[in-house]
C-alpha positions as CSV (number, residue, x, y, z in Angstrom):
1,M,39.2,12.6,41.0
2,L,37.8,13.6,44.0
3,A,34.1,12.2,44.2
4,V,31.5,13.9,46.7
5,F,27.5,12.3,47.2
6,S,24.3,14.0,48.3
7,S,21.7,11.4,48.5
8,Q,17.6,11.7,48.7
9,L,15.9,8.9,49.8
10,I,12.2,8.8,48.3
11,T,10.2,5.8,50.3
12,R,6.9,4.5,48.6
13,K,5.0,1.6,50.6
14,D,8.7,-0.7,50.7
15,I,10.2,0.2,47.8
16,V,12.9,2.2,48.5
17,V,14.1,5.0,45.6
18,S,17.4,6.7,46.3
19,V,18.7,9.6,44.4
20,R,22.1,10.5,45.1
21,K,23.9,13.7,43.3
22,R,27.4,12.8,42.8
23,T,30.1,15.5,41.9
24,W,33.4,15.4,41.1
25,T,37.0,17.1,40.5
26,N,39.2,16.7,37.1
27,H,42.9,17.7,37.8
28,K,42.6,18.6,34.1
29,G,39.2,20.2,33.2
30,P,36.1,21.4,34.1
31,D,34.0,20.0,37.3
32,G,31.5,17.2,36.7
33,E,28.0,16.0,38.7
34,A,25.7,13.9,37.8
35,W,22.2,12.2,39.6
36,I,22.6,8.9,40.3
37,A,19.1,6.8,40.9
38,T,19.6,3.4,42.4
39,Y,17.0,0.6,43.4
40,T,16.7,-3.1,44.1
41,D,15.5,-5.3,41.1
42,H,12.9,-8.5,42.2
43,D,16.1,-10.6,42.4
44,G,17.6,-8.4,44.5
45,K,19.9,-7.0,42.5
46,R,21.2,-3.5,43.0
47,R,20.6,-1.3,39.9
48,I,22.6,1.9,39.2
49,R,21.0,5.3,36.1
50,S,22.9,8.0,35.8
51,F,21.1,11.6,34.6
52,E,21.9,14.9,34.2
53,K,19.3,16.0,36.0
54,K,17.6,15.5,39.5
55,Q,14.6,15.3,38.1
56,E,15.0,13.3,35.2
57,A,16.1,10.6,38.1
58,V,13.2,11.3,40.3
59,A,10.9,10.5,37.8
60,F,12.8,7.4,36.7
61,H,12.1,5.9,40.4
62,A,8.8,7.2,40.4
63,S,8.6,5.0,36.8
64,V,10.5,1.8,38.2
65,S,8.7,1.8,41.9
66,T,5.4,1.7,40.1
67,E,6.7,-1.1,37.7
68,L,8.4,-2.7,40.7
69,R,5.2,-2.6,42.9
70,S,2.9,-4.3,40.0
71,G,6.1,-7.2,39.1
72,I,6.4,-5.9,35.9
73,H,9.9,-4.4,35.5
74,V,12.3,-5.0,33.7
75,P,16.2,-3.8,33.8
76,D,18.2,-2.5,31.2
77,S,20.3,-5.9,30.6
78,Q,17.2,-8.1,30.2
79,S,15.4,-5.4,27.8
80,V,16.2,-5.3,23.9
81,T,16.3,-2.8,21.2
82,V,13.5,-1.8,19.1
83,A,14.9,-3.2,16.2
84,E,15.5,-6.1,17.6
85,A,11.6,-6.4,19.2
86,G,10.4,-5.6,16.2
87,K,12.1,-9.1,14.3
88,L,11.1,-10.8,16.8
89,W,7.4,-9.8,16.2
90,L,7.2,-10.1,12.8
91,T,8.3,-13.8,13.0
92,H,5.5,-13.6,15.3
93,C,3.5,-13.0,12.6
94,E,4.9,-15.1,10.6
95,A,4.0,-18.3,12.4
96,I,0.1,-17.5,13.3
97,G,0.0,-17.5,9.6
98,L,-1.0,-13.9,9.2
99,E,-1.5,-12.8,5.4
100,R,1.5,-12.4,3.3
101,S,0.2,-8.9,2.1
102,T,-0.4,-8.1,6.1
103,L,3.1,-9.3,6.7
104,D,5.3,-7.2,3.9
105,Y,2.4,-4.3,5.4
106,Y,3.7,-4.4,9.1
107,S,7.6,-4.9,8.0
108,Q,7.4,-1.9,5.4
109,H,6.5,-0.2,9.0
110,L,9.4,-1.3,10.6
111,T,12.3,-1.0,8.5
112,R,10.9,2.2,7.1
113,H,10.0,4.2,9.6
114,I,9.9,2.5,12.9
115,I,13.6,1.1,13.0
116,P,15.0,4.3,11.5
117,L,14.0,6.4,14.5
118,I,14.0,4.4,17.3
119,G,15.7,0.9,16.2
120,A,18.5,2.0,18.3
121,V,16.8,2.5,21.8
122,K,16.2,-0.1,24.5
123,L,12.6,-0.6,25.1
124,S,13.4,-0.5,29.0
125,R,13.8,3.5,27.8
126,L,11.6,4.3,25.4
127,T,9.1,7.1,27.5
128,V,5.4,8.3,26.3
129,P,7.3,11.8,25.6
130,M,9.7,9.7,23.1
131,V,7.0,8.4,21.5
132,R,5.5,11.9,21.0
133,G,8.8,12.9,19.7
134,F,8.4,9.9,17.5
135,E,5.5,11.0,16.2
136,D,6.5,14.4,15.8
137,K,9.3,13.6,13.5
138,L,7.1,11.3,11.8
139,R,4.7,14.0,10.8
140,E,7.0,16.2,9.2
141,D,7.2,13.8,5.9
142,R,4.9,11.5,6.3
143,S,0.8,12.0,5.9
144,P,-1.6,11.4,9.2
145,A,-2.7,8.4,7.8
146,M,0.7,6.9,7.3
147,V,2.0,8.2,10.9
148,R,-1.6,6.5,12.8
149,K,-0.6,3.5,11.0
150,V,2.8,3.2,11.9
151,R,1.4,4.2,15.8
152,I,-0.6,1.1,15.5
153,S,2.4,-1.3,14.6
154,L,4.2,0.2,16.8
155,G,2.1,-0.6,19.7
156,A,1.3,-4.1,18.4
157,L,5.6,-4.7,18.7
158,L,5.4,-3.1,22.3
159,S,2.0,-5.5,23.3
160,D,4.6,-8.7,21.4
161,A,7.7,-8.0,23.9
162,Q,5.0,-7.1,26.7
163,E,4.0,-10.9,26.4
164,R,7.8,-12.1,26.0
165,G,8.9,-10.3,29.3
166,L,11.4,-7.7,27.5
167,V,9.8,-4.7,29.0
168,G,7.1,-4.1,31.4
169,Q,4.7,-1.6,29.7
170,N,3.6,-0.4,26.4
171,V,4.1,3.3,26.2
172,V,2.1,3.2,23.3
173,H,-0.9,2.5,24.6
174,A,-0.2,4.2,27.9
175,R,-1.1,7.2,26.2
176,T,-3.7,9.3,27.8
177,R,-7.9,9.2,27.5
178,S,-7.4,12.8,26.7
179,R,-5.1,12.4,24.4
180,R,-6.3,10.0,22.5
181,S,-9.6,11.9,22.3
182,K,-8.0,14.5,21.0
183,D,-6.5,12.6,18.3
184,A,-9.7,10.9,17.5
185,R,-11.3,14.3,17.1
186,A,-8.3,15.8,14.8
187,A,-8.4,12.8,12.5
188,A,-12.3,13.3,12.6
189,R,-11.9,16.7,11.5
190,Q,-9.1,15.6,8.6
191,Q,-11.8,12.4,7.6
192,H,-12.7,13.0,4.0
193,K,-16.0,11.8,3.1
194,I,-16.6,10.4,0.3
195,Q,-18.8,12.9,-2.7
196,A,-20.8,11.7,-5.5
197,G,-18.9,12.5,-8.9
198,I,-15.5,12.9,-7.5
199,D,-15.1,9.7,-5.2
200,Y,-17.5,7.7,-6.8
201,P,-20.1,7.7,-10.0
202,V,-23.2,9.7,-10.2
203,P,-26.0,7.6,-11.8
204,P,-25.6,9.3,-15.2
205,E,-21.7,8.4,-15.6
206,V,-22.5,4.3,-14.3
207,R,-25.6,4.1,-17.5
208,T,-22.9,5.7,-20.1
209,L,-19.9,3.3,-18.7
210,I,-22.9,0.3,-18.6
211,A,-23.9,1.7,-22.0
212,A,-20.0,1.2,-23.5
213,L,-19.4,-2.2,-22.1
214,G,-21.4,-3.0,-25.4
215,T,-22.3,-7.1,-25.8
216,D,-19.5,-8.5,-26.6
217,D,-18.5,-10.0,-23.6
218,R,-15.3,-12.7,-25.3
219,N,-12.9,-11.6,-22.2
220,G,-15.5,-10.6,-19.3
221,A,-14.8,-7.5,-18.9
222,R,-18.7,-7.1,-19.7
223,A,-19.6,-9.7,-16.7
224,V,-17.2,-8.7,-14.1
225,M,-18.0,-4.5,-14.3
226,M,-21.7,-5.3,-14.3
227,T,-20.6,-7.9,-11.4
228,A,-18.7,-4.8,-9.4
229,I,-21.4,-1.7,-10.3
230,F,-24.9,-4.3,-9.0
231,T,-23.1,-6.1,-6.5
232,G,-20.6,-3.9,-4.3
233,L,-17.7,-6.4,-4.0
234,R,-14.4,-5.3,-3.3
235,I,-12.0,-6.5,-6.2
236,S,-10.2,-9.2,-4.5
237,E,-13.9,-10.8,-3.4
238,L,-14.1,-10.3,-7.5
239,R,-11.1,-12.1,-8.1
240,G,-11.4,-15.0,-5.7
241,L,-15.4,-15.4,-6.5
242,R,-16.2,-19.1,-7.8
243,W,-18.8,-20.3,-9.6
244,E,-19.9,-22.7,-6.7
245,D,-21.0,-19.9,-4.7
246,V,-22.7,-18.1,-7.9
247,D,-27.0,-18.9,-7.3
248,L,-28.3,-18.3,-10.6
249,K,-31.7,-19.9,-9.7
250,R,-31.5,-18.2,-6.6
251,A,-30.1,-14.8,-7.8
252,E,-27.7,-14.9,-5.4
253,L,-23.9,-14.5,-4.9
254,H,-22.2,-15.7,-1.3
255,V,-19.0,-14.6,-0.5
256,R,-16.9,-17.0,0.8
257,Q,-13.3,-16.2,-0.1
258,R,-10.7,-13.9,-1.8
259,A,-7.6,-13.3,-3.5
260,D,-4.8,-11.4,-2.1
261,R,-2.4,-8.9,-3.6
262,Y,-0.2,-12.4,-4.4
263,D,-2.9,-13.9,-6.2
264,A,-3.8,-16.3,-2.9
265,I,-6.9,-17.6,-2.8
266,G,-7.9,-16.9,1.0
267,M,-10.4,-16.3,3.7
268,T,-12.4,-13.1,3.5
269,K,-11.0,-9.9,4.9
270,T,-12.8,-10.2,8.1
271,G,-15.8,-13.3,9.2
272,T,-18.4,-10.2,8.3
273,S,-17.0,-10.3,4.7
274,Q,-18.7,-13.5,4.2
275,R,-22.3,-12.5,3.6
276,T,-24.5,-12.8,0.5
277,V,-25.7,-10.8,-1.6
278,P,-28.8,-10.6,-4.2
279,L,-28.2,-10.5,-7.9
280,P,-30.5,-8.2,-10.5
281,P,-32.2,-10.0,-13.4
282,T,-30.0,-8.8,-16.0
283,L,-26.6,-9.2,-14.3
284,V,-28.1,-13.4,-13.7
285,S,-28.6,-13.5,-17.7
286,L,-25.2,-11.9,-18.3
287,L,-23.5,-14.2,-15.5
288,R,-25.3,-17.1,-17.5
289,A,-23.9,-16.0,-20.7
290,W,-20.3,-16.0,-19.5
291,K,-20.1,-19.0,-17.7
292,L,-20.9,-20.9,-21.5
293,A,-18.5,-18.4,-22.4
294,C,-15.3,-18.3,-19.3
295,P,-12.4,-20.2,-19.7
296,H,-11.7,-23.2,-17.3
297,S,-10.1,-22.6,-13.9
298,K,-9.3,-25.1,-12.1
299,L,-9.9,-23.4,-8.8
300,G,-13.7,-22.6,-10.4
301,L,-13.3,-18.8,-10.7
302,V,-16.3,-17.2,-11.8
303,F,-13.2,-14.3,-13.3
304,P,-10.2,-16.2,-14.0
305,A,-7.5,-15.0,-16.2
306,A,-7.1,-16.4,-19.8
307,D,-4.9,-19.5,-18.6
308,G,-7.5,-19.9,-15.8
309,E,-5.0,-18.9,-13.0
310,T,-6.2,-16.1,-10.5
311,Y,-6.6,-12.6,-12.1
312,S,-3.8,-10.3,-10.7
313,Y,-5.5,-7.0,-9.7
314,V,-3.1,-5.1,-12.3
315,N,-4.1,-7.1,-15.7
316,I,-7.9,-7.5,-14.5
317,T,-7.7,-3.6,-14.1
318,R,-5.6,-2.5,-17.2
319,H,-8.2,-5.6,-19.5
320,A,-11.4,-4.5,-17.9
321,L,-11.8,-1.4,-15.8
322,V,-9.1,1.0,-17.8
323,P,-10.9,0.4,-21.3
324,A,-14.6,0.7,-19.5
325,M,-13.8,3.7,-18.3
326,L,-11.7,4.9,-21.5
327,A,-14.9,4.3,-23.5
328,A,-17.3,5.9,-21.9
329,G,-15.3,9.2,-21.2
330,L,-14.9,9.3,-17.8
331,T,-11.3,10.2,-17.5
332,V,-9.1,13.2,-16.0
333,P,-5.9,14.2,-16.4
334,A,-3.0,11.6,-15.7
335,L,-0.4,13.9,-13.4
336,H,2.9,12.9,-12.2
337,K,3.2,13.1,-8.5
338,D,4.5,17.2,-8.7
339,G,1.4,17.7,-10.2
340,T,2.5,18.0,-13.8
341,P,0.7,16.8,-16.2
342,K,2.1,13.2,-18.1
343,L,2.0,13.6,-21.6
344,D,2.6,11.2,-24.7
345,P,5.2,10.8,-27.1
346,N,3.9,13.6,-29.0
347,G,3.8,16.2,-26.3
348,R,-0.4,15.8,-26.0
349,P,-1.5,15.4,-22.4
350,L,-2.7,11.6,-21.4
351,R,-5.5,11.3,-19.7
352,E,-6.4,8.2,-17.1
353,A,-9.3,6.3,-15.7
354,K,-11.4,9.1,-13.2
355,Y,-12.6,6.2,-11.5
356,G,-11.4,2.5,-9.5
357,W,-12.2,-0.3,-8.7
358,H,-13.2,0.6,-5.1
359,A,-15.4,3.7,-6.6
360,L,-17.9,1.0,-8.0
361,R,-18.0,0.0,-4.5
362,H,-19.2,3.3,-3.1
363,F,-21.8,3.4,-6.0
364,Y,-22.8,0.0,-5.0
365,A,-23.5,1.3,-1.3
366,S,-25.3,5.0,-2.5
367,W,-27.3,2.7,-4.6
368,C,-28.5,0.7,-1.7
369,I,-28.8,3.6,0.2
370,N,-31.3,6.5,-2.0
371,R,-34.7,6.9,-2.0
372,H,-36.8,5.2,-4.3
373,E,-37.6,8.4,-5.9
374,D,-33.7,8.6,-6.9
375,G,-33.5,5.3,-8.4
376,G,-32.1,3.4,-5.2
377,L,-33.1,0.6,-3.0
378,E,-33.7,2.3,0.7
379,L,-32.2,0.0,2.2
380,P,-32.2,0.5,6.0
381,A,-28.7,0.7,7.7
382,K,-28.1,-2.3,8.9
383,L,-29.2,-4.4,5.5
384,V,-26.6,-2.3,4.1
385,Q,-24.1,-3.2,6.4
386,A,-24.7,-6.4,4.9
387,R,-24.8,-6.2,1.6
388,M,-21.1,-4.1,1.9
389,G,-19.9,-6.6,4.2
390,H,-18.2,-4.4,7.0
391,A,-17.2,-5.3,10.0
392,S,-19.6,-3.1,12.1
393,I,-22.8,-0.7,11.9
394,T,-20.0,2.1,12.5
395,V,-18.5,1.3,9.4
396,T,-20.9,1.7,7.4
397,M,-22.5,5.4,9.2
398,D,-18.6,6.4,9.2
399,V,-18.1,6.1,5.6
400,Y,-21.8,6.7,4.6
401,G,-24.2,8.0,7.1
402,H,-23.9,11.2,5.2
403,L,-25.6,9.8,2.1
404,F,-28.5,8.6,3.7
405,P,-32.0,10.9,3.9
406,S,-32.7,12.7,7.1
407,G,-36.2,12.5,7.0
408,D,-37.0,15.8,7.1
409,D,-36.5,16.7,3.4
410,G,-38.1,18.3,0.6
411,A,-42.1,17.5,0.9
412,E,-41.6,16.4,4.3
413,L,-40.2,19.0,5.5
414,A,-43.2,21.4,4.0
415,A,-46.0,19.2,5.6
416,A,-44.2,19.6,8.6
417,E,-43.9,23.3,8.9
418,K,-47.5,23.5,7.6
419,A,-49.1,21.5,10.7
420,L,-47.7,24.0,13.1
421,I,-48.4,27.3,10.5
422,V,-51.7,28.6,10.1
423,V,-52.5,30.8,7.3
424,G,-54.6,33.5,8.1
């Protein structure tokens, strides 16, 4: 076999870039050719990469030159695969004490989405176009929200690998600002604004729900439902609420901890989730009565299970929320994942609760926002943020901004118009 080389040197600020074309003639079979890119790394070792096309070799060297100047280049031999880096990332997440639910969340992204598609790729060979292709593949059978979450996890994985010196750059974070802006605009267009009567109950439905709770509260269902309605606490915060954090004399409660999906008591979702929420008089009376009947809990929980332990999400939903919704007639047809109705053994359509726990949190937010004449508290946005325990006012306005009165509705608009128009 006879091989012939033709070379091209590209010099950029003391970085010598060598791109060569290698051709060969086989005794049997067709001739072959490849483009060879060579460079010397920081340790003085000569590195070689082969490419089918010249533009690929030149693009590689352009990238390597930048990385060498910045001191961040990692050769293939020192790199690891995405799957191997993912395992190191999860180990780090566990070591810094992330919640079990968060670890499971990351693990699912890694094992179900990242590894099956790009797990065998070495970090040093991962490029921005490759990440774009990865996202396109995800979109074939995943929701836009899932694609976004997996991309964020991949970015966190690469950041961890970068800190370990396993990769020179984070190609997820290297996406251009214009692309991020386009993605943000597309996500905004797809974002669903919560609607009264669909995503959360309207006041007449809440009145019906409260009436359906009755007065018998031996299992605490009425107390927990009323607390959810009139405080807007997350269900994890309700399950982790302690009596020592409820001040019935001052008519307020303090959110200081929560129960995660595994029933473990821990810190709140964020620092701003720790907050003080005022209690209306009826709820104060109800909680005072419930405190006398509440099962003993070594954790001091306001809403414990019958054995005094943490109430699981499944059981508190089954024993409190669902019966209340069914009794109030707030139901919708129960459907299978394919959209077909679920049937009971007699072939009759089943119905299920129209709203979940988070819908009651949405209602509380709308109650805080609505005008006095509409039966609301008419609180300013910053106070609504504090009551909801949002990390920033941006979160509050993104979710509930469209519910705030515009200030130029109804009588206000008519009065402003009258001031400008003189009727002859």
